[in-house]
N, C-alpha and C positions, 0 to 999 in steps of 0.2 A: 560238489556242495559240501561244506562243513556244516554240521549243525553244533547249536550249543549244547552243553551239557543239560542233562534233565533237571538237575539241581537249579539251574539259572531260570527255570520258568516258574513264573508266580502266577497262578490262575486267579481271575477276578472272583471275590467274594469268597465263599469257603462252602463245604459240605459236611454237615455233622456226622459223626461217626455212628455206624449202627442203623437202628430203625426207632423212630419216635414212637410206634404203636405196638413194637414188641421186643422185648429184652433178649439179650443174648445174640444179636445179629452183628457183632463186631468182633472178629476173630483175629487172634494174633499169632505169628509165626516166629520161631527162634532165627531164621534165616532166610534169604531170597530161595536157596534151594527147597527148604522146608515148605515153603509157600507154593512154589513152582511144582513140585511133587504133588500136592493136592489140587490146585486150581489151573495149573498151566496148560493142561490139554482139554479142560472141559468144553462141550459144545458152546460155541457163540451164540447160536439161537436161545438157548436156555440160560446161559449165564452172560450177559450183556455188561460190560465195562462202560459206564459213562462218564467217569472222571477218576483222574488219578493225581496225586501229590507226592512230590519228593520233597520231604520235611527235613531241613537240616537245621538243627537248634542253633541259636545264636548264644555263644558263651557268656555274653553280658546280661542275658537273661536269668543265668544260673549262679554266675560268680561276680558280683559288682566289683568295681574298680577297688574298693576299700577292703575287699576280703583278702585275707592272708592265705588261702588254699581251702581245699576240701577237707582237711582234717580238723579245722577248728570249729565245726559246727555252724559256721554262718553261712555257708555255700551249699548250694543242691548240686548233686551230681548232674553233669551233664548227659542228657539221654541220647541214644543212638541216633543216627540219619535213618529215617524209615521211608518206605514207600507205603503209601495209604491209597487203597484202590476201591472204587465204590461201584456196587453191582445193582443190577436189576436180574432177578431170576424170573424171567418173563412169564414162563408158565404158570408159576404160582404166584405173581404180584409180590414177590418178596424185595425188599431193599434190605441191603446187607454192605458191610465194608470189612476189608481185610487190611492187616497192616505186617510189616516185617522190616527187620533192620536191613539196611543196604549198604553197599560200598561202590566207590568209583569202579572198581572191577567188577560188580555186577552189571553195570550200566548196559554194555552191548546186549545182553540176553535181556534184560528188561526191556529195552529200546526194541529190541526184535518182537517180543511179544505184545507189547503194547501197540505197535503198528499194525499187528495183526487185528487187535481189537478195535483200532481206529478204522480200520478198514471195514468191518463189520458195521459199525455204527455209521458210517459215512455211506454205505449202502441202502441203509433205511432213509436217510436224507437226500440221497442222490437225485431224485425228481426235483429238488427245489435248489439245490446247490448250484447247479449251472446257472439257473435263472437269476439266484442272487449274485454271482460273480459278474454276470452281465450287466445286472443294473447298477452293481457298485463300480464298474468301469467307467 
């Protein structure tokens, strides 16, 4: 089975970065490697991922068709493609988000990591999932 690239998934609605009740809960990293070094192997029970978004900026949002280029001051520089991850640090009930620039070359490692995170969240909902799947059929 071939899956779509992560960049092609558009999740319903959105999730705000950080934590509404406490500043400093959105952390940014220079690369996937830097992010994974700090967050990659943390205990899933204590650091549950409940959402991820692969954000690819649309160039039209930053450089309109009538813009002559980025050097004329009329256009904004197009930001990096990023992976935005939303967490619940369950033991302390902390909501937090992290973000890092990503490339297509990072996708296999990201997919592997997110699959592990999804398996953990699925284990929480497992008692209801089989019932929901049966009811939907």
